[in-house]
N, CA, C and O atoms as a GROMACS GRO file, in nm:
protein
  348
    1MET      N    1   0.828   1.739  -1.668
    1MET     CA    2   0.952   1.729  -1.655
    1MET      C    3   1.016   1.626  -1.766
    1MET      O    4   0.980   1.510  -1.781
    2PRO      N    5   1.121   1.694  -1.841
    2PRO     CA    6   1.144   1.584  -1.916
    2PRO      C    7   1.213   1.482  -1.895
    2PRO      O    8   1.292   1.499  -1.802
    3ASN      N    9   1.218   1.340  -1.963
    3ASN     CA   10   1.287   1.230  -1.890
    3ASN      C   11   1.414   1.211  -1.859
    3ASN      O   12   1.446   1.142  -1.763
    4LYS      N   13   1.507   1.274  -1.941
    4LYS     CA   14   1.623   1.322  -1.905
    4LYS      C   15   1.682   1.344  -1.775
    4LYS      O   16   1.763   1.273  -1.714
    5ASP      N   17   1.613   1.486  -1.734
    5ASP     CA   18   1.594   1.540  -1.603
    5ASP      C   19   1.526   1.460  -1.498
    5ASP      O   20   1.563   1.497  -1.387
    6GLN      N   21   1.436   1.361  -1.493
    6GLN     CA   22   1.356   1.295  -1.417
    6GLN      C   23   1.475   1.195  -1.394
    6GLN      O   24   1.507   1.182  -1.276
    7ILE      N   25   1.555   1.114  -1.497
    7ILE     CA   26   1.632   0.988  -1.466
    7ILE      C   27   1.774   1.071  -1.380
    7ILE      O   28   1.816   1.034  -1.271
    8ARG      N   29   1.824   1.179  -1.453
    8ARG     CA   30   1.906   1.238  -1.367
    8ARG      C   31   1.905   1.287  -1.204
    8ARG      O   32   1.994   1.295  -1.120
    9GLU      N   33   1.789   1.310  -1.201
    9GLU     CA   34   1.693   1.338  -1.068
    9GLU      C   35   1.742   1.207  -0.983
    9GLU      O   36   1.823   1.199  -0.891
   10PHE      N   37   1.670   1.115  -1.044
   10PHE     CA   38   1.650   0.970  -0.988
   10PHE      C   39   1.814   0.927  -0.928
   10PHE      O   40   1.844   0.913  -0.809
   11ILE      N   41   1.903   0.912  -1.042
   11ILE     CA   42   2.022   0.897  -1.037
   11ILE      C   43   2.083   0.980  -0.886
   11ILE      O   44   2.096   0.921  -0.779
   12VAL      N   45   2.108   1.096  -0.903
   12VAL     CA   46   2.177   1.179  -0.809
   12VAL      C   47   2.120   1.160  -0.653
   12VAL      O   48   2.192   1.156  -0.553
   13SER      N   49   1.972   1.149  -0.656
   13SER     CA   50   1.896   1.138  -0.496
   13SER      C   51   1.940   1.012  -0.451
   13SER      O   52   1.978   0.997  -0.334
   14ASN      N   53   1.937   0.895  -0.555
   14ASN     CA   54   1.967   0.758  -0.512
   14ASN      C   55   2.069   0.707  -0.514
   14ASN      O   56   2.070   0.602  -0.449
   15PHE      N   57   2.177   0.737  -0.569
   15PHE     CA   58   2.275   0.692  -0.565
   15PHE      C   59   2.423   0.772  -0.559
   15PHE      O   60   2.529   0.725  -0.517
   16LEU      N   61   2.398   0.906  -0.615
   16LEU     CA   62   2.506   1.011  -0.616
   16LEU      C   63   2.485   1.113  -0.445
   16LEU      O   64   2.562   1.202  -0.408
   17PHE      N   65   2.359   1.062  -0.366
   17PHE     CA   66   2.357   1.183  -0.280
   17PHE      C   67   2.383   1.296  -0.270
   17PHE      O   68   2.461   1.347  -0.190
   18GLY      N   69   2.291   1.370  -0.386
   18GLY     CA   70   2.295   1.498  -0.415
   18GLY      C   71   2.424   1.562  -0.473
   18GLY      O   72   2.437   1.684  -0.483
   19GLU      N   73   2.537   1.457  -0.517
   19GLU     CA   74   2.626   1.527  -0.592
   19GLU      C   75   2.636   1.517  -0.739
   19GLU      O   76   2.708   1.439  -0.802
   20ALA      N   77   2.553   1.610  -0.790
   20ALA     CA   78   2.515   1.618  -0.947
   20ALA      C   79   2.613   1.624  -1.014
   20ALA      O   80   2.622   1.550  -1.112
   21ASP      N   81   2.703   1.703  -0.984
   21ASP     CA   82   2.824   1.727  -1.071
   21ASP      C   83   2.922   1.624  -1.128
   21ASP      O   84   3.003   1.642  -1.219
   22LYS      N   85   2.900   1.514  -1.058
   22LYS     CA   86   2.935   1.398  -1.081
   22LYS      C   87   2.904   1.332  -1.218
   22LYS      O   88   2.991   1.269  -1.280
   23LEU      N   89   2.780   1.350  -1.263
   23LEU     CA   90   2.732   1.309  -1.359
   23LEU      C   91   2.677   1.387  -1.479
   23LEU      O   92   2.589   1.472  -1.467
   24THR      N   93   2.732   1.355  -1.594
   24THR     CA   94   2.691   1.375  -1.700
   24THR      C   95   2.572   1.281  -1.782
   24THR      O   96   2.549   1.167  -1.743
   25ASP      N   97   2.514   1.330  -1.874
   25ASP     CA   98   2.433   1.277  -1.938
   25ASP      C   99   2.484   1.142  -2.015
   25ASP      O  100   2.402   1.067  -2.068
   26THR      N  101   2.629   1.116  -2.019
   26THR     CA  102   2.659   1.012  -2.118
   26THR      C  103   2.766   0.934  -1.989
   26THR      O  104   2.829   0.832  -2.017
   27THR      N  105   2.773   0.979  -1.886
   27THR     CA  106   2.825   0.908  -1.777
   27THR      C  107   2.800   0.764  -1.740
   27THR      O  108   2.695   0.740  -1.681
   28SER      N  109   2.899   0.645  -1.770
   28SER     CA  110   2.839   0.529  -1.753
   28SER      C  111   2.843   0.506  -1.628
   28SER      O  112   2.938   0.524  -1.552
   29PHE      N  113   2.710   0.454  -1.598
   29PHE     CA  114   2.706   0.418  -1.428
   29PHE      C  115   2.763   0.336  -1.394
   29PHE      O  116   2.806   0.344  -1.279
   30LEU      N  117   2.795   0.204  -1.482
   30LEU     CA  118   2.868   0.075  -1.429
   30LEU      C  119   3.040   0.163  -1.421
   30LEU      O  120   3.110   0.151  -1.320
   31ASP      N  121   3.070   0.216  -1.499
   31ASP     CA  122   3.218   0.256  -1.541
   31ASP      C  123   3.254   0.321  -1.427
   31ASP      O  124   3.360   0.299  -1.367
   32ALA      N  125   3.150   0.422  -1.386
   32ALA     CA  126   3.227   0.519  -1.289
   32ALA      C  127   3.161   0.458  -1.132
   32ALA      O  128   3.183   0.514  -1.025
   33GLY      N  129   3.104   0.374  -1.143
   33GLY     CA  130   3.069   0.296  -1.004
   33GLY      C  131   3.004   0.366  -0.920
   33GLY      O  132   3.028   0.388  -0.801
   34ILE      N  133   2.894   0.414  -1.007
   34ILE     CA  134   2.764   0.522  -0.953
   34ILE      C  135   2.656   0.392  -0.893
   34ILE      O  136   2.597   0.388  -0.785
   35ILE      N  137   2.655   0.284  -1.013
   35ILE     CA  138   2.562   0.170  -0.937
   35ILE      C  139   2.617   0.038  -0.970
   35ILE      O  140   2.723   0.028  -1.032
   36ASP      N  141   2.528  -0.094  -0.917
   36ASP     CA  142   2.614  -0.191  -0.930
   36ASP      C  143   2.489  -0.266  -1.000
   36ASP      O  144   2.396  -0.214  -1.061
   37SER      N  145   2.515  -0.406  -0.971
   37SER     CA  146   2.365  -0.486  -1.054
   37SER      C  147   2.247  -0.473  -0.959
   37SER      O  148   2.133  -0.480  -1.005
   38THR      N  149   2.271  -0.453  -0.804
   38THR     CA  150   2.134  -0.421  -0.739
   38THR      C  151   2.088  -0.294  -0.796
   38THR      O  152   1.977  -0.292  -0.850
   39GLY      N  153   2.158  -0.190  -0.791
   39GLY     CA  154   2.123  -0.033  -0.863
   39GLY      C  155   2.061  -0.082  -0.996
   39GLY      O  156   1.952  -0.029  -1.021
   40ILE      N  157   2.102  -0.163  -1.077
   40ILE     CA  158   2.026  -0.174  -1.221
   40ILE      C  159   1.858  -0.178  -1.174
   40ILE      O  160   1.771  -0.109  -1.229
   41LEU      N  161   1.833  -0.276  -1.057
   41LEU     CA  162   1.733  -0.329  -1.046
   41LEU      C  163   1.654  -0.201  -1.019
   41LEU      O  164   1.555  -0.172  -1.086
   42GLU      N  165   1.705  -0.121  -0.911
   42GLU     CA  166   1.646  -0.026  -0.850
   42GLU      C  167   1.565   0.065  -0.978
   42GLU      O  168   1.446   0.096  -0.982
   43ILE      N  169   1.686   0.099  -1.091
   43ILE     CA  170   1.635   0.179  -1.193
   43ILE      C  171   1.522   0.133  -1.270
   43ILE      O  172   1.428   0.198  -1.316
   44VAL      N  173   1.551  -0.015  -1.277
   44VAL     CA  174   1.396  -0.048  -1.377
   44VAL      C  175   1.294  -0.029  -1.266
   44VAL      O  176   1.205   0.052  -1.292
   45SER      N  177   1.288  -0.091  -1.141
   45SER     CA  178   1.178  -0.049  -1.086
   45SER      C  179   1.119   0.082  -1.098
   45SER      O  180   1.001   0.102  -1.129
   46PHE      N  181   1.220   0.187  -1.070
   46PHE     CA  182   1.183   0.351  -1.102
   46PHE      C  183   1.123   0.351  -1.238
   46PHE      O  184   1.009   0.396  -1.243
   47LEU      N  185   1.175   0.312  -1.347
   47LEU     CA  186   1.134   0.324  -1.487
   47LEU      C  187   1.006   0.265  -1.516
   47LEU      O  188   0.925   0.315  -1.595
   48GLU      N  189   0.986   0.146  -1.445
   48GLU     CA  190   0.818   0.068  -1.454
   48GLU      C  191   0.763   0.176  -1.403
   48GLU      O  192   0.723   0.259  -1.484
   49GLU      N  193   0.746   0.201  -1.264
   49GLU     CA  194   0.642   0.274  -1.182
   49GLU      C  195   0.659   0.437  -1.231
   49GLU      O  196   0.555   0.501  -1.243
   50GLN      N  197   0.739   0.480  -1.249
   50GLN     CA  198   0.748   0.642  -1.330
   50GLN      C  199   0.695   0.652  -1.462
   50GLN      O  200   0.624   0.749  -1.491
   51PHE      N  201   0.720   0.568  -1.543
   51PHE     CA  202   0.690   0.577  -1.711
   51PHE      C  203   0.599   0.435  -1.739
   51PHE      O  204   0.604   0.398  -1.856
   52GLY      N  205   0.526   0.362  -1.658
   52GLY     CA  206   0.423   0.283  -1.666
   52GLY      C  207   0.460   0.194  -1.790
   52GLY      O  208   0.384   0.182  -1.885
   53ILE      N  209   0.595   0.128  -1.782
   53ILE     CA  210   0.648   0.059  -1.895
   53ILE      C  211   0.686  -0.089  -1.805
   53ILE      O  212   0.670  -0.101  -1.683
   54THR      N  213   0.730  -0.177  -1.882
   54THR     CA  214   0.757  -0.301  -1.858
   54THR      C  215   0.869  -0.335  -1.933
   54THR      O  216   0.861  -0.368  -2.052
   55VAL      N  217   1.021  -0.327  -1.839
   55VAL     CA  218   1.127  -0.360  -1.877
   55VAL      C  219   1.151  -0.542  -1.878
   55VAL      O  220   1.149  -0.616  -1.779
   56GLU      N  221   1.172  -0.579  -2.022
   56GLU     CA  222   1.184  -0.716  -2.006
   56GLU      C  223   1.322  -0.789  -1.983
   56GLU      O  224   1.419  -0.715  -1.991
   57ASP      N  225   1.343  -0.901  -1.961
   57ASP     CA  226   1.475  -0.960  -1.903
   57ASP      C  227   1.564  -0.914  -2.022
   57ASP      O  228   1.654  -0.832  -2.002
   58ASP      N  229   1.536  -0.971  -2.160
   58ASP     CA  230   1.655  -0.950  -2.254
   58ASP      C  231   1.652  -0.800  -2.272
   58ASP      O  232   1.734  -0.769  -2.358
   59GLU      N  233   1.591  -0.700  -2.224
   59GLU     CA  234   1.624  -0.533  -2.241
   59GLU      C  235   1.728  -0.488  -2.147
   59GLU      O  236   1.777  -0.376  -2.146
   60LEU      N  237   1.772  -0.633  -2.029
   60LEU     CA  238   1.854  -0.511  -1.927
   60LEU      C  239   1.981  -0.542  -1.986
   60LEU      O  240   2.041  -0.647  -1.964
   61LEU      N  241   2.028  -0.441  -2.070
   61LEU     CA  242   2.170  -0.401  -2.121
   61LEU      C  243   2.208  -0.306  -2.095
   61LEU      O  244   2.135  -0.210  -2.072
   62PRO      N  245   2.367  -0.302  -2.088
   62PRO     CA  246   2.405  -0.179  -2.083
   62PRO      C  247   2.373  -0.059  -2.198
   62PRO      O  248   2.359   0.060  -2.170
   63GLU      N  249   2.367  -0.099  -2.290
   63GLU     CA  250   2.334  -0.004  -2.435
   63GLU      C  251   2.190   0.095  -2.405
   63GLU      O  252   2.164   0.202  -2.460
   64ASN      N  253   2.092   0.006  -2.279
   64ASN     CA  254   1.985   0.086  -2.252
   64ASN      C  255   1.976   0.143  -2.101
   64ASN      O  256   1.894   0.232  -2.080
   65LEU      N  257   2.044   0.102  -2.012
   65LEU     CA  258   2.035   0.144  -1.891
   65LEU      C  259   2.199   0.192  -1.858
   65LEU      O  260   2.220   0.172  -1.739
   66ASP      N  261   2.288   0.233  -1.910
   66ASP     CA  262   2.386   0.263  -1.832
   66ASP      C  263   2.429   0.422  -1.833
   66ASP      O  264   2.541   0.458  -1.797
   67SER      N  265   2.341   0.499  -1.871
   67SER     CA  266   2.362   0.616  -1.874
   67SER      C  267   2.257   0.719  -1.877
   67SER      O  268   2.151   0.663  -1.904
   68VAL      N  269   2.244   0.820  -1.864
   68VAL     CA  270   2.139   0.905  -1.875
   68VAL      C  271   2.045   0.918  -1.997
   68VAL      O  272   1.923   0.926  -2.006
   69GLU      N  273   2.176   0.919  -2.118
   69GLU     CA  274   2.122   0.943  -2.238
   69GLU      C  275   2.077   0.795  -2.279
   69GLU      O  276   1.980   0.780  -2.353
   70ALA      N  277   2.150   0.686  -2.230
   70ALA     CA  278   2.106   0.567  -2.284
   70ALA      C  279   1.943   0.527  -2.245
   70ALA      O  280   1.859   0.483  -2.324
   71VAL      N  281   1.922   0.559  -2.091
   71VAL     CA  282   1.776   0.526  -2.073
   71VAL      C  283   1.680   0.622  -2.101
   71VAL      O  284   1.560   0.599  -2.097
   72ALA      N  285   1.732   0.737  -2.131
   72ALA     CA  286   1.610   0.811  -2.212
   72ALA      C  287   1.577   0.773  -2.358
   72ALA      O  288   1.466   0.778  -2.413
   73GLY      N  289   1.690   0.736  -2.407
   73GLY     CA  290   1.662   0.677  -2.530
   73GLY      C  291   1.596   0.576  -2.529
   73GLY      O  292   1.504   0.564  -2.610
   74TYR      N  293   1.625   0.482  -2.440
   74TYR     CA  294   1.558   0.319  -2.439
   74TYR      C  295   1.414   0.381  -2.393
   74TYR      O  296   1.321   0.313  -2.438
   75LEU      N  297   1.374   0.486  -2.320
   75LEU     CA  298   1.224   0.520  -2.302
   75LEU      C  299   1.153   0.562  -2.425
   75LEU      O  300   1.035   0.542  -2.454
   76GLU      N  301   1.245   0.623  -2.489
   76GLU     CA  302   1.194   0.695  -2.594
   76GLU      C  303   1.120   0.553  -2.714
   76GLU      O  304   1.006   0.545  -2.760
   77LYS      N  305   1.212   0.482  -2.731
   77LYS     CA  306   1.175   0.363  -2.808
   77LYS      C  307   1.066   0.295  -2.769
   77LYS      O  308   0.974   0.266  -2.846
   78LYS      N  309   1.071   0.264  -2.636
   78LYS     CA  310   0.953   0.204  -2.564
   78LYS      C  311   0.831   0.298  -2.581
   78LYS      O  312   0.725   0.248  -2.618
   79ALA      N  313   0.838   0.403  -2.563
   79ALA     CA  314   0.717   0.499  -2.580
   79ALA      C  315   0.645   0.484  -2.726
   79ALA      O  316   0.527   0.515  -2.740
   80GLU      N  317   0.725   0.433  -2.831
   80GLU     CA  318   0.709   0.445  -2.976
   80GLU      C  319   0.647   0.312  -3.006
   80GLU      O  320   0.601   0.290  -3.118
   81GLY      N  321   0.643   0.206  -2.893
   81GLY     CA  322   0.593   0.073  -2.926
   81GLY      C  323   0.714  -0.024  -2.958
   81GLY      O  324   0.688  -0.144  -2.966
   82GLY      N  325   0.843   0.017  -2.976
   82GLY     CA  326   0.937  -0.079  -3.020
   82GLY      C  327   1.030  -0.130  -2.885
   82GLY      O  328   1.028  -0.090  -2.768
   83SER      N  329   1.100  -0.221  -2.942
   83SER     CA  330   1.160  -0.301  -2.833
   83SER      C  331   1.306  -0.282  -2.837
   83SER      O  332   1.362  -0.247  -2.941
   84GLN      N  333   1.370  -0.305  -2.729
   84GLN     CA  334   1.484  -0.274  -2.720
   84GLN      C  335   1.581  -0.362  -2.714
   84GLN      O  336   1.695  -0.330  -2.680
   85LYS      N  337   1.544  -0.494  -2.749
   85LYS     CA  338   1.621  -0.651  -2.731
   85LYS      C  339   1.739  -0.635  -2.816
   85LYS      O  340   1.740  -0.582  -2.928
   86SER      N  341   1.811  -0.671  -2.772
   86SER     CA  342   1.949  -0.745  -2.831
   86SER      C  343   1.923  -0.824  -2.966
   86SER      O  344   1.872  -0.935  -2.955
   87GLU      N  345   1.956  -0.775  -3.103
   87GLU     CA  346   1.949  -0.883  -3.203
   87GLU      C  347   2.045  -0.995  -3.233
   87GLU      O  348   2.019  -1.076  -3.322
   0.00000   0.00000   0.00000
């Protein structure tokens, strides 16, 4: 399953309780009230377990973790060996 589909499935199952129509690839998790700071930690745990990565503290940024598209892009960069730290 492509990363976006896995991410979307996780968000819908754990935060939207099956209401997938409320989520697009670019929906801001925070702005839409889908998740809060605790939800971010749940997403980080999911990413680390599912994709075998380590999310560093300085990578906990909205541009990395605030939408399906952002998380998929973050995972792609991590897979390439890059870091998504703020400059």
